[in-house]
C-alpha positions as CSV (number, residue, x, y, z in Angstrom):
1,M,2.5,27.6,-58.8
2,P,4.6,24.7,-57.7
3,V,5.2,24.3,-53.9
4,M,8.8,23.7,-52.7
5,V,9.0,20.5,-50.7
6,A,12.1,19.6,-48.7
7,A,13.8,16.4,-49.6
8,A,13.3,13.3,-47.4
9,L,15.5,13.5,-44.3
10,V,18.5,11.1,-44.6
11,M,19.0,8.8,-41.6
12,S,20.6,5.4,-41.0
13,D,18.8,2.2,-40.0
14,E,20.3,2.6,-36.5
15,Q,19.0,6.1,-36.2
16,R,15.6,5.1,-37.4
17,E,15.4,2.3,-34.8
18,V,16.3,4.7,-32.0
19,L,13.8,7.3,-33.1
20,S,11.0,4.7,-33.5
21,R,11.6,3.5,-30.0
22,W,11.4,7.1,-28.6
23,A,8.3,7.8,-30.7
24,R,6.5,4.9,-29.0
25,S,7.8,5.6,-25.5
26,T,5.6,6.4,-22.5
27,V,8.6,7.3,-20.3
28,E,10.6,9.7,-22.5
29,S,10.0,13.4,-22.3
30,H,7.1,14.8,-24.4
31,R,9.7,17.0,-26.2
32,R,11.7,14.0,-27.3
33,V,8.7,11.9,-28.3
34,L,7.3,14.7,-30.4
35,Q,10.6,15.4,-32.2
36,A,11.1,11.7,-32.9
37,K,7.7,11.5,-34.5
38,G,8.4,14.5,-36.7
39,L,11.8,13.3,-37.8
40,L,10.4,9.9,-38.8
41,L,7.8,11.6,-40.9
42,A,10.5,13.8,-42.5
43,A,12.5,10.7,-43.3
44,D,9.4,9.3,-45.1
45,G,9.3,12.4,-47.3
46,V,6.3,14.2,-45.6
47,A,6.4,17.9,-46.2
48,N,7.3,20.2,-43.3
49,E,3.9,21.9,-43.4
50,E,2.1,18.6,-43.2
51,I,4.3,17.4,-40.3
52,A,3.6,20.7,-38.4
53,R,-0.1,20.2,-39.0
54,R,-0.1,16.6,-37.7
55,L,2.0,17.4,-34.6
56,V,0.3,20.8,-33.9
57,T,3.4,22.9,-34.2
58,T,4.9,25.3,-36.8
59,P,6.9,24.6,-40.0
60,D,9.8,26.6,-38.7
61,T,10.0,24.4,-35.7
62,V,10.1,21.3,-37.9
63,R,12.9,22.9,-40.0
64,R,14.9,23.5,-36.8
65,W,14.4,19.8,-35.8
66,R,15.7,18.7,-39.2
67,A,18.7,21.1,-39.1
68,R,19.7,19.9,-35.6
69,F,19.4,16.3,-36.6
70,E,21.6,16.8,-39.7
71,T,24.4,18.2,-37.5
72,Q,24.0,16.3,-34.2
73,G,22.1,13.1,-35.1
74,V,20.0,11.4,-32.4
75,D,22.1,13.1,-29.7
76,G,20.3,16.4,-30.4
77,V,16.7,15.0,-30.3
78,G,14.7,16.4,-27.4
79,V,17.6,18.3,-25.9
80,I,17.1,21.9,-24.7
81,A,19.8,24.1,-26.2
82,P,21.7,26.3,-23.7
83,G,20.0,29.5,-22.9
84,R,16.6,28.2,-24.0
85,G,13.7,26.6,-22.2
86,R,11.5,27.9,-19.4
87,K,13.2,30.1,-16.9
88,S,13.3,29.2,-13.2
89,W,10.4,30.6,-11.2
90,L,12.5,30.6,-8.0
91,P,14.3,33.7,-6.7
92,D,18.1,33.9,-7.2
93,G,20.0,31.6,-4.8
94,V,17.1,29.2,-4.3
95,T,17.0,25.9,-6.2
96,V,14.5,23.1,-6.3
97,A,17.2,20.7,-5.0
98,E,17.8,22.9,-2.0
99,V,14.0,23.0,-1.2
100,V,13.9,19.2,-1.5
101,R,17.0,18.8,0.7
102,V,15.7,21.0,3.5
103,T,12.3,19.2,3.4
104,R,13.9,15.8,3.8
105,E,16.9,16.6,6.1
106,E,16.1,19.6,8.3
107,L,13.4,20.6,10.8
108,P,11.8,24.0,11.5
109,D,13.5,26.2,14.0
110,D,10.4,26.1,16.2
111,T,11.1,22.3,16.8
112,S,8.0,21.2,14.8
113,T,8.2,17.6,13.6
114,H,7.8,18.5,9.9
115,W,7.4,21.4,7.5
116,S,4.2,22.9,6.2
117,T,4.1,24.7,2.9
118,R,3.8,28.0,4.7
119,T,6.7,27.5,7.1
120,L,9.0,26.3,4.4
121,A,7.9,29.1,2.1
122,E,8.8,31.6,4.9
123,R,12.2,29.9,5.3
124,F,13.1,30.5,1.6
125,G,11.1,33.6,0.9
126,I,9.0,32.0,-1.8
127,G,5.2,31.3,-2.1
128,K,3.5,28.4,-0.4
129,D,2.1,27.3,-3.8
130,T,5.7,27.1,-5.1
131,V,6.6,24.8,-2.2
132,A,3.5,22.7,-2.8
133,R,4.4,22.4,-6.5
134,I,8.0,21.2,-5.7
135,W,6.6,18.7,-3.2
136,R,4.1,17.4,-5.8
137,D,6.8,17.1,-8.5
138,H,9.1,15.1,-6.1
139,Q,6.3,13.1,-4.5
140,L,7.0,14.5,-1.0
141,K,4.3,14.5,1.7
142,P,5.8,15.8,5.0
143,W,2.5,15.8,6.7
144,R,2.1,12.0,6.3
145,V,3.9,9.3,8.2
146,D,3.6,5.5,7.8
147,T,3.9,3.2,10.7
148,F,6.1,0.1,10.7
149,K,7.6,-2.5,13.1
150,L,10.4,-5.0,12.3
151,S,10.1,-8.3,14.1
152,N,13.0,-9.2,16.4
153,D,11.9,-12.8,16.5
154,R,15.0,-15.0,16.3
155,R,13.0,-17.5,14.3
156,F,11.4,-14.9,12.1
157,E,12.4,-16.4,8.7
158,E,11.6,-19.9,9.8
159,K,8.1,-19.0,11.0
160,L,7.5,-16.7,7.9
161,V,8.4,-19.5,5.5
162,D,6.2,-21.9,7.4
163,V,3.1,-19.7,7.4
164,V,3.5,-18.3,3.9
165,G,4.0,-21.8,2.5
166,L,0.8,-22.8,4.2
167,Y,-1.1,-20.0,2.5
168,M,0.4,-20.5,-1.0
169,N,0.6,-24.3,-1.0
170,P,-1.9,-25.7,1.6
171,P,-1.6,-29.4,2.4
172,E,-4.1,-31.9,0.9
173,R,-6.8,-33.3,3.0
174,A,-6.6,-30.6,5.5
175,M,-8.4,-27.4,6.6
176,V,-6.3,-24.3,7.3
177,F,-7.6,-21.6,9.7
178,C,-6.3,-18.2,10.7
179,F,-7.3,-17.7,14.3
180,D,-7.2,-14.7,16.7
181,E,-9.2,-12.7,19.2
182,K,-10.5,-9.2,18.8
183,T,-10.4,-8.2,22.4
184,Q,-12.3,-5.5,24.3
185,V,-14.8,-4.8,21.5
186,Q,-16.7,-2.0,23.0
187,A,-20.5,-1.5,23.0
188,L,-20.5,2.2,22.3
189,D,-23.5,4.5,22.1
190,R,-23.3,8.1,21.0
191,T,-24.3,10.9,23.3
192,Q,-26.7,12.5,20.8
193,P,-28.6,11.3,17.8
194,S,-26.8,11.2,14.5
195,L,-27.9,13.1,11.4
196,P,-28.5,11.2,8.1
197,M,-26.5,11.8,5.0
198,K,-28.0,14.2,2.4
199,P,-26.7,15.8,-0.8
200,G,-23.8,18.1,0.0
201,R,-23.3,16.8,3.6
202,A,-22.0,13.6,5.0
203,G,-23.8,11.8,7.8
204,T,-22.8,12.9,11.3
205,M,-22.1,11.3,14.6
206,T,-20.9,12.8,17.9
207,H,-17.2,12.6,18.8
208,D,-18.0,11.4,22.3
209,Y,-19.8,8.3,23.4
210,K,-21.1,6.2,26.2
211,R,-19.4,2.9,27.1
212,N,-21.8,0.0,27.7
213,G,-19.4,-2.8,28.3
214,T,-17.1,-5.0,26.2
215,T,-16.9,-8.5,24.7
216,D,-14.0,-10.6,23.2
217,L,-14.6,-11.9,19.7
218,F,-12.9,-15.2,18.8
219,A,-12.7,-15.8,15.1
220,A,-11.1,-18.5,12.9
221,M,-11.2,-18.0,9.1
222,D,-11.0,-20.9,6.7
223,I,-8.4,-19.6,4.1
224,A,-9.9,-21.7,1.3
225,T,-13.4,-20.5,1.5
226,G,-13.3,-17.3,3.6
227,K,-15.9,-18.6,6.0
228,V,-15.5,-17.6,9.6
229,L,-16.1,-19.6,12.8
230,Y,-16.8,-17.2,15.7
231,D,-17.8,-16.9,19.3
232,C,-18.1,-14.1,21.8
233,R,-16.7,-14.6,25.3
234,K,-16.2,-12.4,28.4
235,R,-12.5,-13.1,28.6
236,H,-9.7,-14.7,26.6
237,T,-8.0,-17.1,29.0
238,G,-6.5,-20.4,28.2
239,A,-9.9,-22.0,29.0
240,D,-11.6,-19.7,26.6
241,V,-9.1,-20.6,23.9
242,L,-9.6,-24.3,24.5
243,A,-13.3,-23.9,24.2
244,F,-12.9,-22.3,20.8
245,F,-10.4,-24.9,19.7
246,K,-13.0,-27.5,20.5
247,L,-15.5,-25.5,18.4
248,I,-13.1,-25.6,15.4
249,D,-12.6,-29.4,16.0
250,L,-16.3,-30.0,15.8
251,H,-16.6,-28.2,12.4
252,V,-13.8,-30.1,10.7
253,P,-14.5,-33.6,9.3
254,K,-12.7,-36.3,11.2
255,D,-10.7,-37.5,8.2
256,L,-9.1,-34.0,7.6
257,A,-6.1,-32.5,9.4
258,V,-6.4,-29.1,11.2
259,H,-3.8,-26.4,10.6
260,V,-4.2,-23.2,12.7
261,V,-2.2,-20.0,12.1
262,L,-2.1,-17.9,15.3
263,D,0.1,-15.5,17.3
264,N,2.2,-16.0,20.4
265,L,-0.3,-15.0,23.1
266,S,0.4,-17.0,26.2
267,A,-3.2,-18.1,26.5
268,H,-2.8,-19.9,23.1
269,M,-0.5,-22.4,24.7
270,G,-1.9,-22.4,28.3
271,P,-1.8,-25.6,30.3
272,E,-5.4,-26.5,29.3
273,V,-4.7,-26.1,25.6
274,T,-1.4,-27.9,25.7
275,K,-2.9,-30.9,27.6
276,W,-5.8,-31.1,25.1
277,L,-3.5,-30.9,22.1
278,D,-1.2,-33.6,23.5
279,H,-3.9,-36.2,23.5
280,K,-3.6,-38.9,20.9
281,K,-7.0,-37.9,19.5
282,R,-5.6,-34.5,18.5
283,K,-2.7,-35.8,16.3
284,R,-4.4,-34.1,13.4
285,W,-3.9,-30.7,15.0
286,H,-1.0,-28.5,13.9
287,L,-0.3,-25.0,15.2
288,H,1.7,-22.5,13.1
289,F,2.9,-19.5,15.1
290,I,3.6,-16.2,13.3
291,P,6.7,-14.2,14.3
292,T,6.3,-11.7,17.1
293,S,5.2,-8.2,15.9
294,S,3.9,-9.7,12.7
295,S,0.1,-9.5,13.0
296,W,0.0,-8.6,9.3
297,L,0.9,-12.2,8.6
298,N,-2.4,-13.5,10.1
299,L,-5.1,-13.2,7.4
300,V,-7.9,-13.1,10.0
301,E,-6.7,-9.6,10.9
302,R,-7.8,-8.5,7.4
303,W,-11.3,-9.9,8.2
304,F,-11.3,-7.9,11.5
305,K,-10.7,-4.8,9.5
306,E,-13.7,-5.5,7.3
307,L,-15.8,-6.0,10.4
308,T,-14.5,-2.8,12.0
309,D,-15.0,-0.6,8.9
310,K,-18.4,-1.9,7.9
311,R,-20.1,-2.7,11.2
312,L,-18.4,-1.4,14.3
313,R,-16.9,2.0,13.6
314,R,-20.2,3.7,13.0
315,G,-22.3,1.3,15.0
316,R,-24.4,2.3,18.1
317,F,-24.9,-0.3,20.8
318,T,-26.8,0.2,24.0
319,S,-25.7,-3.0,25.6
320,V,-23.2,-5.9,25.2
321,D,-26.0,-8.2,24.2
322,E,-27.0,-5.8,21.4
323,L,-23.3,-5.7,20.3
324,I,-23.0,-9.5,20.3
325,D,-26.2,-9.8,18.2
326,A,-24.8,-7.3,15.7
327,L,-21.5,-9.2,15.5
328,E,-23.3,-12.5,14.9
329,M,-25.7,-11.1,12.3
330,W,-22.9,-9.4,10.3
331,T,-20.7,-12.5,10.4
332,E,-23.6,-14.8,9.3
333,H,-24.2,-12.5,6.3
334,W,-20.5,-12.7,5.5
335,N,-20.6,-16.5,5.6
336,D,-23.6,-16.5,3.2
337,N,-21.3,-15.0,0.6
338,P,-17.7,-15.4,1.9
339,R,-14.7,-13.9,0.2
340,P,-11.3,-15.5,0.9
341,F,-8.2,-13.3,1.1
342,V,-5.6,-14.6,-1.3
343,W,-1.9,-14.3,-0.2
344,T,0.3,-13.3,-3.1
345,K,3.8,-12.3,-1.7
346,T,6.3,-15.1,-1.5
347,A,8.5,-15.6,1.5
348,E,11.6,-14.6,-0.5
349,E,10.1,-11.3,-1.4
350,I,9.1,-10.5,2.2
351,I,12.5,-11.5,3.6
352,A,14.3,-9.3,1.0
353,K,12.1,-6.3,2.0
354,V,12.6,-7.0,5.7
355,Q,16.4,-7.2,5.1
356,R,16.3,-3.8,3.4
357,G,14.3,-2.4,6.3
358,R,16.8,-3.7,8.8
359,A,19.7,-2.3,6.9
360,A,18.1,1.2,6.7
361,L,17.3,1.0,10.4
362,H,20.8,0.0,11.2
363,Q,22.2,3.0,9.2
364,I,19.9,5.4,11.1
365,K,20.9,3.9,14.5
366,T,24.6,4.1,13.5
367,A,24.3,7.7,12.4
368,T,22.6,8.7,15.7
369,D,24.8,6.6,17.9
370,H,21.7,4.8,19.3
């Protein structure tokens, strides 16, 4: 018995081009992508039953796609007809938009700084899982806050361009260092022994500790190789900075220039340091100061994070000497296989982002009359 097969769906070249683009899309809705694939198969003369099999749907659904296309063209592809689609799971009078608005713009009556799923659910008379679902769909995380600080340095852009240019296009016949001090590194010992990690349980350490003294870690990272020059000192005065600068000078071949990126700490330009740098023998030295409140611009800060995360945070030190030994050993291992941190953001990109931040901050200040 012959099987009735629908004729190939008629469509123009322009319609086929639009449907082909939708069928390949990764950003269009699943409904539109699926229908576009089905209509393209129908235009190629594939039977409705075969289209339904390939797309895991029913032949009647394919027939509805064809009928809507014949009357509405591409405008009807992937569109939910009035009265159809999934019904709202929210009670009458409550909308997703209102939940999102309250989350972003209002605070709880008890003066809490942010909403929880339970407090917002109580406000609207809905379930906490419903609130969590809306937050997830709109990428809202009221419990989280990111910190920031915009520099007020009047020479911000000038200093930024100088330092970023040094990172991305370092001068020839020169060594570039990022220098800073990690001050008051504490020799901390826990009050009770820690328990080792085992399956199903993380390692443990007591929340309280004994303080056994501090040291100041001086570090200068070569941006080309990632190697770090270091020294531990009791203080970080101008004399200590000068002593470390002399250490850097000893490690740089005499025929190379020395460029040092550093912050605006007063000790970095103390009388001792200034006098030493002004000597004719130090003409190869060049200091590049980062803008105020811009420690993120100093690459050695990234190395300090590695040191803190991998050696200090969980470390136990019964004395300052033991702490210094640990710092030196970890740094020596780092220098055996150094990893430079590569700067990728251009000065123009950073300046544009800072300008957006300043504009947003100005709007908030204006709105609150601060």
